N, CA, C and O atoms as a GROMACS GRO file, in nm:
protein
  488
    1MET      N    1   9.006  10.315   8.386
    1MET     CA    2   9.113  10.329   8.490
    1MET      C    3   9.131  10.190   8.590
    1MET      O    4   9.149  10.198   8.712
    2ALA      N    5   9.126  10.113   8.544
    2ALA     CA    6   9.171   9.970   8.619
    2ALA      C    7   9.235   9.869   8.513
    2ALA      O    8   9.290   9.763   8.540
    3LEU      N    9   9.211   9.939   8.357
    3LEU     CA   10   9.258   9.852   8.262
    3LEU      C   11   9.382   9.922   8.282
    3LEU      O   12   9.464   9.852   8.341
    4LEU      N   13   9.420  10.028   8.253
    4LEU     CA   14   9.510  10.085   8.304
    4LEU      C   15   9.599  10.047   8.388
    4LEU      O   16   9.710  10.096   8.365
    5ARG      N   17   9.592   9.980   8.476
    5ARG     CA   18   9.696   9.917   8.553
    5ARG      C   19   9.713   9.809   8.573
    5ARG      O   20   9.773   9.750   8.663
    6ASP      N   21   9.624   9.756   8.432
    6ASP     CA   22   9.597   9.564   8.413
    6ASP      C   23   9.521   9.518   8.586
    6ASP      O   24   9.576   9.481   8.690
    7ASP      N   25   9.398   9.538   8.557
    7ASP     CA   26   9.361   9.519   8.639
    7ASP      C   27   9.269   9.333   8.617
    7ASP      O   28   9.154   9.366   8.588
    8ASP      N   29   9.273   9.212   8.619
    8ASP     CA   30   9.262   9.165   8.558
    8ASP      C   31   9.097   9.122   8.591
    8ASP      O   32   9.060   9.028   8.521
    9GLU      N   33   9.008   9.167   8.669
    9GLU     CA   34   8.860   9.149   8.671
    9GLU      C   35   8.823   9.253   8.544
    9GLU      O   36   8.752   9.220   8.449
   10ALA      N   37   8.895   9.406   8.564
   10ALA     CA   38   8.841   9.464   8.453
   10ALA      C   39   8.878   9.408   8.280
   10ALA      O   40   8.808   9.420   8.179
   11THR      N   41   8.971   9.365   8.291
   11THR     CA   42   9.037   9.320   8.194
   11THR      C   43   8.990   9.209   8.135
   11THR      O   44   9.062   9.189   8.037
   12GLU      N   45   8.853   9.069   8.148
   12GLU     CA   46   8.846   9.008   8.197
   12GLU      C   47   8.668   9.062   8.151
   12GLU      O   48   8.604   8.998   8.067
   13TYR      N   49   8.633   9.134   8.192
   13TYR     CA   50   8.475   9.205   8.163
   13TYR      C   51   8.481   9.245   8.039
   13TYR      O   52   8.411   9.186   7.957
   14ILE      N   53   8.586   9.379   7.986
   14ILE     CA   54   8.598   9.394   7.825
   14ILE      C   55   8.646   9.301   7.783
   14ILE      O   56   8.622   9.319   7.664
   15SER      N   57   8.713   9.186   7.789
   15SER     CA   58   8.751   9.129   7.687
   15SER      C   59   8.565   9.043   7.653
   15SER      O   60   8.502   9.016   7.550
   16GLY      N   61   8.542   9.030   7.774
   16GLY     CA   62   8.417   8.920   7.773
   16GLY      C   63   8.327   9.036   7.639
   16GLY      O   64   8.311   9.004   7.521
   17LEU      N   65   8.288   9.154   7.697
   17LEU     CA   66   8.242   9.320   7.585
   17LEU      C   67   8.303   9.232   7.352
   17LEU      O   68   8.278   9.194   7.238
   18GLU      N   69   8.378   9.261   7.447
   18GLU     CA   70   8.487   9.237   7.268
   18GLU      C   71   8.437   9.115   7.212
   18GLU      O   72   8.415   9.117   7.092
   19ASP      N   73   8.414   9.001   7.280
   19ASP     CA   74   8.431   8.877   7.223
   19ASP      C   75   8.254   8.836   7.211
   19ASP      O   76   8.221   8.741   7.140
   20GLY      N   77   8.129   8.933   7.299
   20GLY     CA   78   8.040   8.922   7.253
   20GLY      C   79   8.066   9.065   7.146
   20GLY      O   80   8.004   9.008   7.056
   21GLY      N   81   8.085   9.132   7.114
   21GLY     CA   82   8.058   9.242   6.937
   21GLY      C   83   8.009   9.353   7.000
   21GLY      O   84   7.978   9.437   6.916
   22GLU      N   85   7.988   9.391   7.119
   22GLU     CA   86   7.958   9.514   7.145
   22GLU      C   87   8.080   9.611   7.076
   22GLU      O   88   8.170   9.548   7.021
   23VAL      N   89   8.086   9.708   7.076
   23VAL     CA   90   8.205   9.866   7.024
   23VAL      C   91   8.187   9.898   7.195
   23VAL      O   92   8.101   9.853   7.270
   24LEU      N   93   8.289   9.983   7.225
   24LEU     CA   94   8.342  10.057   7.358
   24LEU      C   95   8.346  10.150   7.336
   24LEU      O   96   8.402  10.177   7.230
   25LYS      N   97   8.300  10.243   7.404
   25LYS     CA   98   8.274  10.396   7.368
   25LYS      C   99   8.257  10.423   7.574
   25LYS      O  100   8.208  10.379   7.678
   26CYS      N  101   8.327  10.510   7.524
   26CYS     CA  102   8.353  10.632   7.643
   26CYS      C  103   8.292  10.747   7.609
   26CYS      O  104   8.249  10.757   7.494
   27THR      N  105   8.272  10.896   7.734
   27THR     CA  106   8.256  11.005   7.666
   27THR      C  107   8.397  11.096   7.702
   27THR      O  108   8.496  11.056   7.764
   28ALA      N  109   8.379  11.201   7.656
   28ALA     CA  110   8.498  11.312   7.621
   28ALA      C  111   8.540  11.369   7.814
   28ALA      O  112   8.640  11.408   7.875
   29VAL      N  113   8.392  11.340   7.845
   29VAL     CA  114   8.481  11.330   8.005
   29VAL      C  115   8.564  11.259   8.067
   29VAL      O  116   8.659  11.312   8.126
   30ASN      N  117   8.538  11.072   8.067
   30ASN     CA  118   8.618  11.010   8.130
   30ASN      C  119   8.754  11.029   8.008
   30ASN      O  120   8.794  10.913   8.014
   31SER      N  121   8.829  11.082   7.926
   31SER     CA  122   8.877  11.103   7.882
   31SER      C  123   8.990  11.213   7.878
   31SER      O  124   9.111  11.223   7.856
   32PHE      N  125   8.877  11.293   7.912
   32PHE     CA  126   9.006  11.381   8.037
   32PHE      C  127   8.983  11.370   8.100
   32PHE      O  128   8.954  11.487   8.124
   33GLU      N  129   8.949  11.304   8.212
   33GLU     CA  130   8.946  11.261   8.332
   33GLU      C  131   9.090  11.135   8.331
   33GLU      O  132   9.154  11.126   8.436
   34LEU      N  133   9.121  11.070   8.242
   34LEU     CA  134   9.234  10.963   8.227
   34LEU      C  135   9.340  11.076   8.174
   34LEU      O  136   9.442  11.078   8.243
   35PHE      N  137   9.337  11.148   8.091
   35PHE     CA  138   9.475  11.253   8.060
   35PHE      C  139   9.512  11.323   8.211
   35PHE      O  140   9.624  11.353   8.253
   36LEU      N  141   9.418  11.334   8.258
   36LEU     CA  142   9.428  11.470   8.320
   36LEU      C  143   9.474  11.336   8.426
   36LEU      O  144   9.592  11.328   8.393
   37GLY      N  145   9.459  11.253   8.506
   37GLY     CA  146   9.561  11.187   8.542
   37GLY      C  147   9.678  11.161   8.506
   37GLY      O  148   9.780  11.203   8.561
   38ALA      N  149   9.672  11.087   8.409
   38ALA     CA  150   9.828  11.069   8.370
   38ALA      C  151   9.914  11.177   8.350
   38ALA      O  152  10.013  11.160   8.421
   39TRP      N  153   9.922  11.292   8.278
   39TRP     CA  154   9.918  11.466   8.336
   39TRP      C  155  10.015  11.486   8.444
   39TRP      O  156  10.119  11.552   8.435
   40ARG      N  157   9.964  11.410   8.570
   40ARG     CA  158   9.956  11.459   8.730
   40ARG      C  159  10.058  11.337   8.706
   40ARG      O  160  10.160  11.386   8.755
   41SER      N  161  10.087  11.237   8.671
   41SER     CA  162  10.156  11.155   8.767
   41SER      C  163  10.272  11.143   8.738
   41SER      O  164  10.325  11.188   8.637
   42ARG      N  165  10.331  11.069   8.839
   42ARG     CA  166  10.538  11.097   8.788
   42ARG      C  167  10.529  10.995   8.684
   42ARG      O  168  10.564  11.061   8.586
   43ASN      N  169  10.504  10.874   8.640
   43ASN     CA  170  10.505  10.841   8.453
   43ASN      C  171  10.483  10.935   8.403
   43ASN      O  172  10.387  10.878   8.350
   44ARG      N  173  10.477  11.018   8.370
   44ARG     CA  174  10.416  11.110   8.266
   44ARG      C  175  10.416  11.055   8.137
   44ARG      O  176  10.322  11.004   8.076
   45ASP      N  177  10.488  11.066   8.116
   45ASP     CA  178  10.492  11.032   7.938
   45ASP      C  179  10.477  10.849   7.883
   45ASP      O  180  10.472  10.811   7.766
   46ASP      N  181  10.472  10.753   8.019
   46ASP     CA  182  10.425  10.581   7.942
   46ASP      C  183  10.260  10.660   8.015
   46ASP      O  184  10.174  10.656   7.928
   47ASN      N  185  10.221  10.707   8.110
   47ASN     CA  186  10.078  10.690   8.173
   47ASN      C  187  10.044  10.726   8.009
   47ASN      O  188   9.990  10.630   7.953
   48ILE      N  189  10.060  10.822   7.940
   48ILE     CA  190  10.001  10.936   7.858
   48ILE      C  191   9.976  10.811   7.736
   48ILE      O  192   9.873  10.750   7.708
   49ARG      N  193  10.089  10.803   7.690
   49ARG     CA  194  10.125  10.658   7.547
   49ARG      C  195  10.011  10.560   7.644
   49ARG      O  196   9.894  10.570   7.607
   50GLY      N  197  10.032  10.488   7.736
   50GLY     CA  198   9.887  10.420   7.809
   50GLY      C  199   9.711  10.472   7.824
   50GLY      O  200   9.617  10.405   7.865
   51VAL      N  201   9.712  10.568   7.789
   51VAL     CA  202   9.552  10.641   7.777
   51VAL      C  203   9.549  10.629   7.624
   51VAL      O  204   9.465  10.556   7.570
   52LYS      N  205   9.652  10.708   7.544
   52LYS     CA  206   9.636  10.766   7.395
   52LYS      C  207   9.601  10.562   7.347
   52LYS      O  208   9.486  10.524   7.324
   53SER      N  209   9.713  10.472   7.343
   53SER     CA  210   9.668  10.331   7.332
   53SER      C  211   9.566  10.321   7.361
   53SER      O  212   9.496  10.296   7.262
   54LEU      N  213   9.484  10.331   7.495
   54LEU     CA  214   9.355  10.225   7.506
   54LEU      C  215   9.273  10.326   7.464
   54LEU      O  216   9.163  10.282   7.429
   55LEU      N  217   9.288  10.470   7.451
   55LEU     CA  218   9.162  10.563   7.378
   55LEU      C  219   9.132  10.554   7.210
   55LEU      O  220   9.036  10.605   7.153
   56GLU      N  221   9.203  10.502   7.168
   56GLU     CA  222   9.236  10.467   7.031
   56GLU      C  223   9.163  10.393   6.960
   56GLU      O  224   9.163  10.406   6.837
   57ASP      N  225   9.054  10.260   7.049
   57ASP     CA  226   9.035  10.162   7.056
   57ASP      C  227   8.862  10.188   7.032
   57ASP      O  228   8.777  10.129   6.965
   58LEU      N  229   8.857  10.318   7.133
   58LEU     CA  230   8.749  10.325   7.198
   58LEU      C  231   8.693  10.441   7.097
   58LEU      O  232   8.766  10.509   7.025
   59VAL      N  233   8.513  10.454   7.106
   59VAL     CA  234   8.448  10.570   7.030
   59VAL      C  235   8.476  10.664   7.169
   59VAL      O  236   8.470  10.629   7.287
   60ILE      N  237   8.507  10.790   7.116
   60ILE     CA  238   8.466  10.853   7.189
   60ILE      C  239   8.308  11.007   7.200
   60ILE      O  240   8.313  11.111   7.135
   61LEU      N  241   8.189  10.970   7.299
   61LEU     CA  242   8.114  10.996   7.302
   61LEU      C  243   8.123  11.192   7.330
   61LEU      O  244   8.125  11.232   7.447
   62GLY      N  245   8.129  11.308   7.198
   62GLY     CA  246   8.064  11.434   7.288
   62GLY      C  247   8.029  11.475   7.334
   62GLY      O  248   7.951  11.413   7.406
   63ILE      N  249   8.034  11.558   7.346
   63ILE     CA  250   7.878  11.720   7.421
   63ILE      C  251   7.844  11.702   7.324
   63ILE      O  252   7.914  11.656   7.234
   64ASP      N  253   7.703  11.737   7.312
   64ASP     CA  254   7.698  11.839   7.182
   64ASP      C  255   7.534  11.896   7.214
   64ASP      O  256   7.460  11.834   7.291
   65PHE      N  257   7.509  11.970   7.173
   65PHE     CA  258   7.367  12.013   7.196
   65PHE      C  259   7.267  11.958   7.279
   65PHE      O  260   7.242  11.997   7.393
   66GLU      N  261   7.211  11.864   7.218
   66GLU     CA  262   7.139  11.775   7.254
   66GLU      C  263   7.239  11.688   7.408
   66GLU      O  264   7.155  11.671   7.497
   67SER      N  265   7.298  11.666   7.428
   67SER     CA  266   7.344  11.611   7.574
   67SER      C  267   7.338  11.695   7.650
   67SER      O  268   7.271  11.678   7.752
   68SER      N  269   7.415  11.836   7.623
   68SER     CA  270   7.404  11.902   7.719
   68SER      C  271   7.273  11.928   7.806
   68SER      O  272   7.248  11.918   7.927
   69PHE      N  273   7.189  11.971   7.674
   69PHE     CA  274   7.048  11.942   7.736
   69PHE      C  275   7.025  11.873   7.857
   69PHE      O  276   7.039  11.919   7.971
   70ILE      N  277   6.976  11.724   7.814
   70ILE     CA  278   6.976  11.622   7.895
   70ILE      C  279   7.055  11.661   8.029
   70ILE      O  280   7.005  11.703   8.133
   71CYS      N  281   7.193  11.636   8.001
   71CYS     CA  282   7.293  11.719   8.146
   71CYS      C  283   7.213  11.827   8.239
   71CYS      O  284   7.182  11.837   8.357
   72GLY      N  285   7.202  11.884   8.147
   72GLY     CA  286   7.153  12.050   8.304
   72GLY      C  287   7.022  11.968   8.319
   72GLY      O  288   6.991  11.966   8.438
   73ARG      N  289   6.919  11.887   8.229
   73ARG     CA  290   6.806  11.820   8.331
   73ARG      C  291   6.858  11.734   8.409
   73ARG      O  292   6.786  11.730   8.509
   74VAL      N  293   6.971  11.639   8.423
   74VAL     CA  294   6.972  11.566   8.490
   74VAL      C  295   7.027  11.604   8.614
   74VAL      O  296   7.002  11.557   8.725
   75ALA      N  297   7.142  11.738   8.568
   75ALA     CA  298   7.147  11.844   8.757
   75ALA      C  299   7.095  11.844   8.766
   75ALA      O  300   7.063  11.732   8.806
   76ALA      N  301   6.972  11.943   8.756
   76ALA     CA  302   6.867  11.973   8.793
   76ALA      C  303   6.753  11.842   8.856
   76ALA      O  304   6.694  11.843   8.964
   77GLU      N  305   6.750  11.783   8.798
   77GLU     CA  306   6.621  11.692   8.873
   77GLU      C  307   6.730  11.610   9.005
   77GLU      O  308   6.671  11.588   9.111
   78LEU      N  309   6.857  11.574   9.000
   78LEU     CA  310   6.950  11.518   9.116
   78LEU      C  311   6.893  11.689   9.204
   78LEU      O  312   6.792  11.697   9.274
   79ALA      N  313   6.969  11.783   9.179
   79ALA     CA  314   6.959  11.862   9.304
   79ALA      C  315   6.847  11.934   9.357
   79ALA      O  316   6.855  12.015   9.449
   80ALA      N  317   6.738  11.898   9.293
   80ALA     CA  318   6.584  11.904   9.340
   80ALA      C  319   6.549  11.808   9.466
   80ALA      O  320   6.484  11.845   9.564
   81ARG      N  321   6.609  11.673   9.445
   81ARG     CA  322   6.605  11.524   9.539
   81ARG      C  323   6.713  11.563   9.622
   81ARG      O  324   6.746  11.472   9.699
   82GLY      N  325   6.784  11.675   9.634
   82GLY     CA  326   6.955  11.647   9.680
   82GLY      C  327   6.974  11.584   9.698
   82GLY      O  328   6.976  11.552   9.817
   83GLU      N  329   7.014  11.486   9.585
   83GLU     CA  330   7.157  11.375   9.547
   83GLU      C  331   7.177  11.462   9.440
   83GLU      O  332   7.133  11.421   9.333
   84ALA      N  333   7.250  11.610   9.439
   84ALA     CA  334   7.380  11.654   9.376
   84ALA      C  335   7.421  11.572   9.340
   84ALA      O  336   7.368  11.481   9.402
   85LEU      N  337   7.543  11.501   9.220
   85LEU     CA  338   7.620  11.447   9.102
   85LEU      C  339   7.795  11.609   9.124
   85LEU      O  340   7.802  11.732   9.137
   86ASP      N  341   7.879  11.505   9.116
   86ASP     CA  342   7.980  11.606   8.998
   86ASP      C  343   7.946  11.629   8.857
   86ASP      O  344   7.889  11.570   8.765
   87VAL      N  345   8.013  11.749   8.882
   87VAL     CA  346   7.943  11.816   8.755
   87VAL      C  347   8.027  11.697   8.687
   87VAL      O  348   7.948  11.610   8.652
   88LYS      N  349   8.143  11.668   8.659
   88LYS     CA  350   8.154  11.528   8.557
   88LYS      C  351   8.048  11.421   8.560
   88LYS      O  352   7.999  11.408   8.448
   89ASP      N  353   8.005  11.353   8.635
   89ASP     CA  354   7.961  11.253   8.656
   89ASP      C  355   7.800  11.244   8.544
   89ASP      O  356   7.744  11.177   8.457
   90VAL      N  357   7.789  11.357   8.622
   90VAL     CA  358   7.626  11.461   8.586
   90VAL      C  359   7.697  11.410   8.403
   90VAL      O  360   7.716  11.291   8.375
   91LEU      N  361   7.722  11.508   8.317
   91LEU     CA  362   7.783  11.546   8.183
   91LEU      C  363   7.812  11.311   8.177
   91LEU      O  364   7.747  11.250   8.092
   92ILE      N  365   7.903  11.233   8.267
   92ILE     CA  366   7.892  11.143   8.125
   92ILE      C  367   7.814  11.077   8.228
   92ILE      O  368   7.860  10.976   8.282
   93ALA      N  369   7.696  11.128   8.260
   93ALA     CA  370   7.536  11.001   8.262
   93ALA      C  371   7.491  11.090   8.173
   93ALA      O  372   7.502  11.022   8.071
   94GLY      N  373   7.452  11.184   8.140
   94GLY     CA  374   7.381  11.270   8.068
   94GLY      C  375   7.411  11.193   7.882
   94GLY      O  376   7.330  11.121   7.824
   95VAL      N  377   7.522  11.230   7.836
   95VAL     CA  378   7.602  11.182   7.740
   95VAL      C  379   7.558  11.032   7.702
   95VAL      O  380   7.554  10.994   7.585
   96ALA      N  381   7.523  10.941   7.826
   96ALA     CA  382   7.512  10.783   7.866
   96ALA      C  383   7.336  10.777   7.783
   96ALA      O  384   7.300  10.722   7.679
   97LEU      N  385   7.274  10.846   7.867
   97LEU     CA  386   7.140  10.900   7.829
   97LEU      C  387   7.102  10.894   7.702
   97LEU      O  388   7.030  10.806   7.655
   98MET      N  389   7.158  11.004   7.631
   98MET     CA  390   7.171  11.074   7.485
   98MET      C  391   7.174  10.957   7.400
   98MET      O  392   7.068  10.931   7.344
   99HIS      N  393   7.279  10.876   7.378
   99HIS     CA  394   7.358  10.795   7.328
   99HIS      C  395   7.298  10.612   7.342
   99HIS      O  396   7.347  10.513   7.288
  100GLY      N  397   7.125  10.623   7.475
  100GLY     CA  398   7.133  10.513   7.453
  100GLY      C  399   7.173  10.428   7.505
  100GLY      O  400   7.103  10.327   7.516
  101GLU      N  401   7.334  10.432   7.571
  101GLU     CA  402   7.404  10.344   7.616
  101GLU      C  403   7.366  10.360   7.766
  101GLU      O  404   7.322  10.453   7.833
  102THR      N  405   7.407  10.207   7.795
  102THR     CA  406   7.430  10.113   7.927
  102THR      C  407   7.557  10.208   7.995
  102THR      O  408   7.650  10.243   7.922
  103LEU      N  409   7.552  10.244   8.134
  103LEU     CA  410   7.728  10.307   8.219
  103LEU      C  411   7.748  10.212   8.240
  103LEU      O  412   7.653  10.141   8.272
  104VAL      N  413   7.917  10.142   8.235
  104VAL     CA  414   7.953  10.074   8.295
  104VAL      C  415   7.996  10.095   8.396
  104VAL      O  416   8.067  10.190   8.366
  105THR      N  417   8.019  10.074   8.556
  105THR     CA  418   8.105  10.125   8.676
  105THR      C  419   8.077  10.041   8.787
  105THR      O  420   7.984   9.967   8.821
  106ARG      N  421   8.223  10.086   8.847
  106ARG     CA  422   8.213  10.055   8.975
  106ARG      C  423   8.127  10.050   9.054
  106ARG      O  424   8.101   9.958   9.132
  107ASN      N  425   8.064  10.170   9.036
  107ASN     CA  426   8.002  10.256   9.138
  107ASN      C  427   7.898  10.307   9.102
  107ASN      O  428   7.862  10.418   9.063
  108VAL      N  429   7.840  10.183   9.126
  108VAL     CA  430   7.649  10.188   9.025
  108VAL      C  431   7.542  10.248   9.120
  108VAL      O  432   7.441  10.290   9.064
  109GLY      N  433   7.552  10.264   9.327
  109GLY     CA  434   7.524  10.356   9.341
  109GLY      C  435   7.548  10.438   9.300
  109GLY      O  436   7.485  10.451   9.196
  110HIS      N  437   7.623  10.529   9.322
  110HIS     CA  438   7.642  10.653   9.232
  110HIS      C  439   7.598  10.695   9.155
  110HIS      O  440   7.557  10.809   9.180
  111PHE      N  441   7.569  10.638   8.990
  111PHE     CA  442   7.535  10.631   8.935
  111PHE      C  443   7.301  10.600   8.898
  111PHE      O  444   7.204  10.642   8.837
  112ASN      N  445   7.349  10.497   8.995
  112ASN     CA  446   7.208  10.456   8.965
  112ASN      C  447   7.089  10.565   9.031
  112ASN      O  448   6.972  10.534   9.009
  113ARG      N  449   7.113  10.689   9.110
  113ARG     CA  450   7.032  10.780   9.123
  113ARG      C  451   6.964  10.874   9.007
  113ARG      O  452   6.872  10.949   9.038
  114VAL      N  453   7.028  10.868   8.831
  114VAL     CA  454   7.008  10.906   8.761
  114VAL      C  455   6.870  10.837   8.679
  114VAL      O  456   6.883  10.722   8.637
  115THR      N  457   6.753  10.900   8.658
  115THR     CA  458   6.682  10.859   8.645
  115THR      C  459   6.677  10.789   8.485
  115THR      O  460   6.697  10.877   8.400
  116GLY      N  461   6.663  10.696   8.444
  116GLY     CA  462   6.611  10.623   8.333
  116GLY      C  463   6.795  10.622   8.272
  116GLY      O  464   6.804  10.641   8.151
  117LEU      N  465   6.918  10.604   8.339
  117LEU     CA  466   7.012  10.539   8.262
  117LEU      C  467   7.001  10.381   8.342
  117LEU      O  468   6.950  10.330   8.441
  118HIS      N  469   7.087  10.343   8.224
  118HIS     CA  470   7.083  10.181   8.251
  118HIS      C  471   7.276  10.144   8.316
  118HIS      O  472   7.382  10.153   8.254
  119VAL      N  473   7.256  10.113   8.425
  119VAL     CA  474   7.381  10.046   8.522
  119VAL      C  475   7.421   9.974   8.506
  119VAL      O  476   7.359   9.869   8.487
  120GLU      N  477   7.566   9.984   8.503
  120GLU     CA  478   7.595   9.820   8.551
  120GLU      C  479   7.684   9.753   8.606
  120GLU      O  480   7.627   9.646   8.590
  121GLN      N  481   7.792   9.720   8.667
  121GLN     CA  482   7.857   9.747   8.734
  121GLN      C  483   7.930   9.603   8.740
  121GLN      O  484   7.900   9.492   8.784
  122TRP      N  485   8.059   9.668   8.663
  122TRP     CA  486   8.170   9.563   8.634
  122TRP      C  487   8.232   9.463   8.723
  122TRP      O  488   8.320   9.388   8.680
   0.00000   0.00000   0.00000
């Protein structure tokens, strides 16, 4: 979202990753959230174009059998500890775990509750 808002800090962070040869990825859940925001916005057409432009350069990681298994485990573990996350965040975390990816977020404390998930603050 910050990239779509031309946040200087986000742009600089992403540029650093790209310069380092990182392949940028996001989950289908993140993609959904971006499109939902665009569809609900006042500048719908411009924002949908912006989301499409951003996402066309990313690898979109989907939810499949294996990742849904991991997502279910993550949700159950968090609930057992009384630390439940929103289902969308569980899906994002589970997909990242499944693919061995580092989850980059501003909300590190939120995702640090997920055992085994590598989280990095931008």
